N, C-alpha and C positions, 0 to 999 in steps of 0.2 A: 657874707651876704654878698649878693650881687642887686647891685642899682639901674633901674631904667627907669630913662629919664621918659618923659610923657613931651613931647617941646610943642604947647597950643601958648601964639602966641597970650600975655597976660592969663593964662591959666594953665600951666606948665606944673606939672607935679612929679613926684620916683614914687617907683612901684620898688620896693626891700620885695627881696625875697632869699629865702634863707631860712635853717633849722630852729631851732629855741627862739624867734623872734615875739611869741605872746610874752614872754617875761619879759622883755624890753623894751614894749610899750612909751613905760614911762618915753626913756632918753628917747624913742624913736618919732613920741607922737605930743611928745611934751610942751613944746611950744607953739601948738596947737588950738590947744584944751587953755580956753581962757578966765576957765571958772576952777573952782574945787569942784563940784559936782560935775560929773558926767555922763549925760545921758547915752544910752547904748541898747540900741537895739536886739533881738538875735532871734533864737526858737528854741524849743522845750530841748529837744535833742543836744543840740550845740551849748546852750547853758549848763546840761544836768553833766556834762564830758570839759567843759573849759571854764565855765563860767568863774570859777573861782578861783585856777588861773588867771585868767585877766585881769578879776576884781583884785587879789592878790598884788600881782603886777602894777596897777593901778597907786594902790593903797601905798603900795611903798615907796611911789616919788609925792604921794602927799593927797592924793585924790579920792573922790570918794565917788565909785558907779551906781547910777541906778540902770535898772532893767525894766524894759519893757519883754517880756515871751509870748512869741506868738507861737499857733499853733504852726507844725512842720509842715510842708509840701507846697505845691502850687496855688491850690486853694487858696493857701495867705495873701497873693497879688489881689486883694479884692478891695473893692469902693468902702464893702463897711471897714476891714484891717486898714485903708489908705488912713478916716479920720480916727479911726480909735489911735491910731500913728500920732495922726498933725494935731491930735486934743492932749492927747500924754506931752507933748513934746511942747503945747502952750503952757501947759499945766507946772511943766518944769524951766518954765519963764525964760524959756530959749530966748537969747536976741538975733541979731541979721549976723552979728559977731562971730556968734559960739559955732561949735559940735559937735554933729553926734556921730556916732559911732555904728556902723553895719557892723556884726558880727554874726555871719553865716552863709547861705551859701546867694548862689543866682538872688533868689526869691529874697532875702530879705535885704541884700544890697540894692536889688530892683525896687522892694517898694520903701525901705529908708532913704534913697538916692533920692526919689519922686516928691516923698515926704519934705527934705529937704528944699529941694528946688524950688516948693509952694510957698512953705512954711516963710511969710513976712518977707514974699518974693524973692527966696533965695538966701537958704543959710548951708554954710560948710557941712562936708561929713567927711570921716574918714571909713577907706575898704578894708576888714579884716575880713576877706574870701577866708573858707574852712570847707571847702570841696577843690577839688582837682581842676572844674570845669568853671567856676568862679576864678578860680587863679591865675587860670591863661586866657578866660573870656568876659566875664561880663564883668567883672572888677575894674575893667581897664575900656576906657574909652566914653564914661560919662551916659551912656544912656540905660536911662531909667523908667519905670514903667509899672502897671498894673492891668490884669485882663480885663476884658468887659463881655458878656455877651457872646458878641458877634467874632470874639477870634480876640487870639494873644498878644498879650504888647499892645493894644490899640492906643490906649492914653495912657500919654509919660512925656517927659522933654528929656535934653539934650544937658545933663549935669555934670560936670568935672569933680570928683572926689580931690581932698586938700592934700590925699595920698592915702596907697593903697601899700599892704603890709601881706605879705603872702608867703605865712610861715608853713614850711615843708611837714614842720612837727606835727601838726594838726592833722593832716591825709594819715594818719598811719592808724584813728580811729574809724575810717571812713568805711562801711561794705564794700563787697569788690564789684557790689551790681554801679555804687558808686563811683568808682573809680575807674572802670567800663566806659562810663559816662561821661566824665572827664575828660577819658583817652580821646574819644571823638572829636572834640575839640583840639587834641592837641595836632593829631593827624591831617586834620583838613586845613592844617598850616602849611604844612606839606602839598597837599595836593593841589592847593589853587597858586600855592606860590614859588616853594621853592624843595626839589626834585631830591637834591641833595639832604634833606629833612625826611623825605617820606622817606628815601632810605634805609635813613636812619632809624625813621620808625620800625620799615618794616623788619630792620633786624634786633630795634629795644622793647620793640610795644610791650613784649612779657612782663620785661626786666620793669618797666615806667608804674603797669598794674600790678606789678609784684611789690611796691612798696621801696626799689630801691633807689638808695638813696644820689649816687652819683646821675645816675640814669632820670627819676624826678628834675632832679635841678638840671641837669642838662634842657629836659624837654619843657619846666615852665619860663625858665630863662629864653630860651630862644621861639615860645611861644608868644612869651609876652613884647621881646623884643619885635619880632613884627605885626603884632598887633600895634604894638604904638608909631614901629613907622607909617603904618596903613593911617591910624587916626589925626598925624601928623597932617599927613598932605591931604585928609578928608573928613576933617568933624564931626560935620552934618550930612555924612553924603550926602554931595550934590553935583561930585564930579566924576561918580562913578568907584573909585577907589576901593573907598568904603564897602560899599556895595558887595564886592567878590568876597566880605566877610560871610555875607549870608549863602555862600558853599553850602545845601545839603534843607537849605531852611524853608525855603518855601515849597517841594516836597512834605518834610518835617512836620512845619505847624499846619502841613494841612493832614496828615495823619496822628498829629495830637490830638489836632480838633477830633476827628473821626472817633478819637478812643477816648474822649471825654475829657483831654487834661488830666489824667490818672496815674496812679503808681502802673496800672496795666503797660503804658510805654512813656518810659518818662524822656526830658528835653533829651538826655543826650543820644542814648538811645532812637531816636526820632533823624535827629541830625545826621549819625550814622549810615540810618535807613535811606534817608535823604542823599546822603553823595555818593550813594553804590546807585541811587536812581537815577541820580544827574550822569554818572558815566556810563549809567548806559541809554540813555536817554542821548547823548552825546553820540553813542556810538550809532544810535539810529540814525542821529542827523547825520553820518558819518563825519563828524567835527575830530575825531578823536580814534583809536582802533580799540575792536573789541578785544584785542591782548590789555593793553591801558586798562579798560573797564575791569577785566577780569581780574589786573593786576592789585585794583582799587578794593573792589570788592572782597579779594583775598587778604590785604594787608587789614580792611577794618574786621573782618570773620577772624584771625586768625587768632585777635583778644578775646574774643566771645559775645562780640557783637553782634548783633541782629544783619541778614543781609539779603533777608526774604520778606516783603510785606504779605504773603500771604501765609507766611504762619500770625500772622497776627490774628487770625478766626475773621476777617470785618465781615459782616454783613452789610456790602456798600457795591456802590460800582464805581467805576472810572470817573466817572460823570459826576458820582456826587462830592470823588475826592478833588477832583477839579473846580468844583462848586467852592470849596471853602477858602481857596486861592483868591476869590475876588472879593474877601474881605482881608487881605493883605496889606498891609501898614504901604506896603511900596506899591500898591495901585498908580500909576500915571496917565491922565487923560483915556483910564480904559485899558488901560493894557501893564502886563505886568511885565518885567524885564526877569529870565530866567541866567542865573549863574550854572555857565555850561563849562565844556574844557575839553581842550584841542590836545591835550594832552596830560599826564602827569605834573602839578608843577605850572601848568597852563590854565586859569580860568579865565574867562571873561563873562560878556553882560549881552544875552540877546533877548533885543528886544521885540525880536517879530518871530512868537513861540505862538499857533495855533493853539487854541482852548482844547479844541477837537481830536486835534490829535494826542495831545497830554492824556486826554481821558483814554484815548482807544490805546494808549503804555501804560496806561495802569491798570485797564482790566486784563492787559495780557498779566502785567506782572499779578494781578492779584489771582490769579491762574496758575502761576508759575508754581513748579515743586524743584 
């Protein structure tokens, strides 16, 4: 088991990474559980595959798990499900010093974390991420949110977990598409700030997606270490360091909005496309070379992730896609900073991007083959 500490003044916590950790939930998390009754928020897929394992592990330590089970998918991050979760936790007589377990992918982590943030002005929560994407990204750093009609993750709070348990064993039941989605966030850490890790991803990406134990452990641990360093520098995204983690997300969220936040384009796939677009736009602006943009595109495409937005069949324009960006939560004083690249491993914030130029660029990409 690897342990990565997220070093935050007064809010530090550990991320435990390894196989078979779900069965050790009692010894790992027991000190954070004050009551016998333990509320667990999950979804139908995770509960069906792993609910009995988690439940039995808690019961062995004398705890009684109670499950709230949501439907799977991005649609669960809604006002209705937030209200349902909060009301259920209140019915469980959860107190401010108590802890709820978020047992699922990024959707469940975001929803449960936000409910914990607002319940009685802040309760504790433990993240047990069950997707590769959640293990390397959304479970670490304390960003919690639900979606609104105007866009993704627009209603939320910074609320750090008390503990993250990333059990790589549970990834064995993930569909290949979900593994590829998680890998998009893995390679992102190489693209934005670690050229050596990017080269490792070029050589080992297929092993990660194929559930190779050693490759998976290295990918998750290295990704979490990278995110922990950045979060420790800039917890609330105020200095710019944490904003670099949004590489691919501004383009990606616009694509998600245009495709209705649906299974037509999953979040990891949108991030992958967004990184390709960021690299190509950086080359267009002469920030990085065409060769670097092509290298990034090739590495992303090598594991089966999408690299061309023209393949999405979007019946819209570059201007429409750029319009979605106006609702981005990173908008500041009417401008939207873009995470662009000076090369592999060299991301930076560009606060002087012309929306019309973005629209023209996206029109070209929509027509490309």
